C-alpha positions in Angstrom: 28.0 -17.8 15.2 25.1 -15.3 14.7 26.9 -12.6 17.4 30.2 -13.3 15.9 28.7 -12.2 12.2 26.6 -9.5 13.9 28.5 -8.1 16.9 27.0 -4.6 17.0 23.5 -5.9 16.7 21.1 -5.5 19.5 18.4 -8.1 18.8 16.0 -6.6 21.1 15.8 -3.5 19.3 15.8 -4.9 16.1 12.7 -6.7 17.4 11.0 -3.5 18.2 12.0 -1.7 15.1 10.8 -5.0 13.4 7.0 -4.6 15.4 7.3 -1.1 14.1 7.9 -1.6 10.7 4.9 -4.3 10.6 2.5 -1.6 12.6 3.0 0.9 9.9 2.8 -1.6 7.0 -0.4 -3.2 8.3 -2.2 -0.4 9.3 -1.4 1.7 5.9 -2.2 -1.1 3.9 -5.8 -1.5 5.5 -6.6 2.0 4.7 -4.7 2.0 1.3 -7.1 -1.1 0.1 -10.4 0.4 1.3 -9.4 3.8 -0.5 -7.8 2.4 -3.4 -10.8 0.6 -4.2 -13.0 3.1 -3.4 -10.9 6.0 -6.1 -10.7 2.4 -8.5 -14.4 1.5 -8.5 -15.0 5.9 -9.4 -12.2 5.6 -12.0 -13.9 2.8 -13.6 -17.6 3.6 -13.2 -17.1 7.2 -14.3 -15.0 6.3 -17.3 -16.6 6.2 -20.8 -19.4 3.2 -21.4 -20.0 2.6 -17.3 -22.5 2.6 -15.1 -21.9 6.5 -13.8 -20.0 7.8 -17.0 -19.3 11.6 -16.1 -16.2 13.0 -17.7 -15.7 15.7 -15.1 -15.6 13.5 -11.9 -13.6 10.7 -14.0 -11.1 13.7 -14.8 -11.1 15.1 -11.1 -10.3 11.8 -9.8 -7.7 11.0 -12.3 -6.1 14.0 -11.6 -5.8 13.5 -8.1 -4.6 10.0 -8.6 -2.0 11.1 -11.2 -0.9 14.1 -9.2 -0.5 11.7 -5.9 1.4 9.1 -7.6 4.0 11.4 -9.5 5.0 12.8 -6.2 8.5 11.2 -5.0 7.4 9.4 -1.7 10.5 11.3 0.2 9.1 14.5 -0.8 5.6 13.8 -0.2 6.2 12.8 3.4 7.8 16.2 4.0 5.3 17.9 2.0 2.7 16.1 4.5 4.2 17.1 7.9 1.8 20.2 8.2 -1.0 17.8 8.3 0.2 15.2 10.0 1.5 17.3 13.1 -2.5 18.9 12.7 -3.7 15.2 12.8 -1.6 13.6 15.0 0.5 16.2 17.1 3.5 14.8 15.9 5.5 14.2 13.2 7.8 11.9 14.5 7.2 8.0 15.5 5.5 5.1 13.5 2.0 6.6 13.6 3.1 10.0 12.2 4.3 7.9 8.9 0.9 6.7 8.3 -0.7 9.8 6.6 1.6 9.8 4.3 2.5 5.9 3.3 -1.5 6.0 2.9 -1.5 9.2 0.6 1.5 7.5 -1.4 0.4 3.9 -1.5 -3.8 4.8 -1.9 -3.6 6.5 -5.8 -1.2 3.6 -7.1 -3.3 0.8 -6.0 -6.6 2.7 -7.4 -4.9 2.4 -10.9 -4.0 -1.0 -10.2 -8.0 -1.5 -9.0 -9.4 0.3 -12.3 -7.0 -2.2 -14.5 -8.2 -5.1 -12.4 -12.2 -3.8 -13.2 -11.3 -3.4 -16.7 -10.3 -6.5 -17.2 -13.8 -8.1 -16.4 -15.8 -9.4 -19.4 -18.5 -6.6 -20.0 -21.1 -9.4 -21.0 -21.2 -10.2 -17.4 -22.1 -6.6 -16.6 -24.6 -7.0 -19.6 -26.4 -10.1 -18.4 -26.5 -9.1 -14.8 -28.5 -5.9 -16.4 -30.6 -8.0 -18.2 -31.6 -9.8 -15.1 -32.6 -6.8 -13.4 -29.6 -6.4 -11.3 -29.2 -2.4 -10.1 -25.6 -0.5 -9.9 -25.4 -1.5 -6.1 -25.6 -5.4 -6.7 -23.4 -5.1 -10.0 -20.7 -3.2 -7.8 -20.9 -5.8 -5.0 -21.9 -8.9 -6.3 -20.0 -8.8 -9.6 -17.6 -6.4 -10.1 -16.0 -6.4 -7.0 -16.0 -10.6 -6.8 -14.7 -11.2 -10.0 -12.0 -8.5 -9.8 -10.9 -10.1 -6.3 -7.9 -12.1 -7.7 -6.5 -9.1 -9.5 -7.1 -6.9 -6.5 -5.1 -9.3 -3.6 -2.7 -9.8 -6.4 -2.6 -5.3 -6.3 -2.8 -5.6 -2.7 0.2 -7.6 -2.5 2.6 -5.9 -4.8 1.2 -2.4 -2.9 2.2 -4.1 0.6 5.8 -4.5 -0.3 6.3 -1.1 -2.0 4.7 -0.1 1.3 7.6 -2.0 3.1 10.1 0.1 1.5 8.4 3.1 1.9 8.5 2.5 5.7 12.2 2.4 5.4 12.7 6.0 4.0 10.1 7.3 6.7 12.2 5.9 9.2 15.0 8.3 8.0 13.5 11.0 8.6 12.0 10.0 12.1 9.5 7.4 12.0 10.9 4.4 13.9 10.9 0.8 12.3 13.9 -1.1 10.5 14.6 2.3 7.9 15.5 4.3 11.5 17.4 1.1 12.9 19.3 0.6 9.8 20.5 4.5 9.1 21.3 5.6 12.8 22.4 2.7 13.9 24.2 1.0 11.1 24.7 3.7 8.6 25.8 6.9 11.5 27.6 4.6 13.3 29.5 3.0 10.7 28.1 -0.6 11.6 27.8 -2.5 8.5 26.2 -5.4 10.3 23.7 -3.5 11.6 22.4 -2.2 8.4 22.7 -6.4 7.0 20.8 -7.3 9.6 18.1 -4.4 8.4 18.3 -5.5 5.7 17.6 -9.5 6.1 14.6 -8.6 8.4 13.0 -6.2 5.3 13.4 -8.6 3.2 12.1 -11.6 5.4 9.0 -9.5 5.7 8.6 -8.7 1.9 9.2 -12.8 1.0 6.1 -13.5 3.9 3.7 -11.0 2.6 4.3 -12.5 -1.0 4.0 -15.9 -0.2 0.8 -14.8 1.6 -0.4 -12.8 -1.1 0.1 -15.6 -3.7 -1.7 -17.9 -1.4 -4.4 -15.9 -1.2 -5.0 -14.6 -4.8 -5.0 -18.5 -5.7 -7.5 -19.5 -3.2 -9.6 -16.5 -4.6 -9.0 -17.1 -8.3 -11.8 -19.3 -9.1 -11.2 -19.6 -13.1 
C-alpha cells in the first residue's frame, strides 16, 4: 500500500537524506546552544544594574545579535559562502551548511537566553551576593541552573527552526530532506516524493518537540 501511495520514492535515498538533516540539526544545535548561552549571558550581565554593567560591550553585542537576527536565512547562507569555503573548502554538502545554520540560529537563541535570565528573581542574586558568592559562582551556580528550564524550552524552539533552515539550505546544495524534496520531488514533478520528505520533516519536528518538552519538565523544579 505504501508503494502504491509513494511510487516514485527511493526509500534508501529518503533515509540518507533524513540522516543528513539529523546531522546538520544536531551539530548546529550543539554549537548554537554554546554560543547562544555565551551571547545571552553577555547581553544580560552587561545590561544596566547587572554584574558586569558596561554600556559599550552591551551595545556591540546587541548590535551583532540584532544584525544576524535580521538577515533572512536564505540570504545569510549565500553571504557566508566565502567564509564556508575558507573554513571547509567547499560550499556543498551538509557540513557546508553548518556555518550559516549556526550564525543564523545563535543570535536568535541568545535573545531567548537573555529573556530567560531576566525572569530570575533578583532577590536570589542579591541573596547569593550576601552569602559571599563571587561572580563566577553566581553565574554557574545561580543564573544558569535557575534559568535552565527556559534555556531548554528556547533551544527546543530553536532546534525546530533549525530543521526548517536545513530544508532551505538543501535547496542550494546542502543535502538533506530539503534537497531531496526539491531535486527529486519538485524538479521531477514527483509530488509523492515531496509529500514523503515533508512527512519525514514533520516526524523529526514532533520528536524534537517531545524530547524538549520532557527535558523542560524534568528540569523545572517549581
